[in-house]
C-alpha positions as a printed Julia matrix, in Angstrom:
121×3 Matrix{Float64}:
 -125.07  -172.88  -67.32
 -122.19  -170.59  -66.35
 -121.11  -168.12  -68.99
 -117.45  -167.45  -69.57
 -116.01  -163.96  -69.75
 -116.91  -161.76  -72.7
 -114.16  -162.37  -75.26
 -114.49  -158.88  -76.73
 -113.97  -157.31  -73.31
 -110.95  -159.54  -72.72
 -109.43  -158.45  -76.03
 -110.22  -154.81  -75.24
 -108.58  -155.16  -71.84
 -105.61  -156.87  -73.48
 -105.18  -153.97  -75.9
 -105.38  -151.45  -73.06
 -102.84  -153.47  -71.09
 -100.3   -153.59  -73.91
 -100.87  -149.88  -74.47
 -100.09  -149.21  -70.82
  -97.01  -151.44  -71.02
  -95.88  -149.56  -74.16
  -96.1   -146.25  -72.3
  -94.18  -147.63  -69.31
  -91.42  -149.05  -71.53
  -91.17  -145.74  -73.42
  -90.84  -143.93  -70.09
  -88.1   -146.34  -69.02
  -86.17  -145.67  -72.23
  -86.69  -141.91  -71.92
  -85.09  -142.09  -68.45
  -82.17  -144.28  -69.52
  -79.61  -141.75  -68.26
  -81.61  -140.2   -65.41
  -79.67  -140.62  -62.15
  -81.56  -142.65  -59.57
  -84.35  -143.68  -61.96
  -85.64  -147.2   -61.4
  -87.32  -149.01  -64.27
  -91.02  -149.72  -64.02
  -93.04  -152.63  -65.33
  -96.68  -153.6   -65.7
  -98.24  -156.48  -63.81
 -100.72  -157.13  -66.59
 -100.48  -160.73  -67.74
 -101.2   -162.25  -64.33
 -104.01  -159.8   -63.57
 -105.72  -160.61  -66.89
 -105.2   -164.37  -66.41
 -106.7   -164.21  -62.91
 -109.68  -162.2   -64.18
 -110.33  -164.71  -66.97
 -110.06  -167.6   -64.52
 -112.59  -165.91  -62.22
 -114.94  -165.3   -65.2
 -114.62  -161.54  -65.03
 -112.54  -158.93  -66.8
 -109.84  -156.92  -65.08
 -110.63  -153.24  -64.54
 -108.07  -151.1   -66.3
 -109.44  -147.97  -64.66
 -107.26  -148.98  -61.74
 -104.21  -149.33  -63.98
 -101.88  -147.37  -61.71
 -102.01  -150.35  -59.36
 -100.68  -152.46  -62.23
  -97.49  -150.39  -62.65
  -94.72  -151.3   -60.26
  -90.97  -150.99  -59.74
  -89.41  -154.48  -59.72
  -86.21  -153.36  -57.96
  -84.48  -156.63  -58.85
  -82.31  -155.44  -61.74
  -78.68  -154.39  -61.36
  -78.14  -150.71  -60.65
  -75.45  -148.65  -62.4
  -73.11  -146.21  -60.67
  -75.66  -143.39  -61.03
  -78.41  -145.45  -59.36
  -80.28  -146.15  -62.6
  -81.3   -149.72  -63.46
  -82.66  -149.27  -67.01
  -80.98  -151.56  -69.56
  -81.68  -150.54  -73.16
  -81.32  -154.11  -74.47
  -83.89  -155.36  -71.96
  -86.32  -152.55  -72.79
  -86.02  -153.16  -76.55
  -86.7   -156.85  -75.94
  -89.77  -155.9   -73.9
  -90.91  -153.62  -76.74
  -90.63  -156.49  -79.22
  -92.6   -158.86  -76.98
  -95.21  -156.22  -76.33
  -95.53  -155.46  -80.05
  -96.07  -159.14  -80.83
  -98.76  -159.35  -78.15
 -100.45  -156.24  -79.58
 -100.52  -157.81  -83.05
 -102.03  -160.97  -81.59
 -104.85  -159.07  -79.89
 -105.54  -157.07  -83.07
 -105.65  -160.21  -85.21
 -108.02  -161.96  -82.8
 -110.24  -158.9   -82.67
 -110.27  -158.73  -86.48
 -111.29  -162.38  -86.72
 -114.12  -161.85  -84.27
 -115.46  -158.88  -86.22
 -115.26  -160.85  -89.49
 -117.27  -163.63  -87.83
 -119.86  -161.1   -86.65
 -120.04  -159.65  -90.15
 -120.56  -163.12  -91.66
 -123.27  -163.94  -89.12
 -125.08  -160.65  -89.82
 -124.89  -161.16  -93.59
 -126.17  -164.74  -93.3
 -129.11  -163.65  -91.14
 -129.92  -160.68  -93.38
 -130.03  -162.75  -96.58
């Protein structure tokens, strides 16, 4: 019987991915007024989905390959394409995803704790 991917590793990878995305968004905001700066994003969701589908977990040690410059957003007169409203929206989405991973991880640990207590008693 084929085993699926390790759920704990998926959640760990998810947390690392949203952490990376948080850092990239913060860098975008920090460079809001930097002439010529192009916003960056993280190709995380699709990489994780593909890894789950292939029954393996994505390797975050290669996370630089996950960060890219979309180059599809409108550029201001100074050559910068960072939009504060877009970045704040991305922060909110990323924060919600982080909370989801944390809640799922908490539930798993509570289940482990219950299983250990039941077997110990």
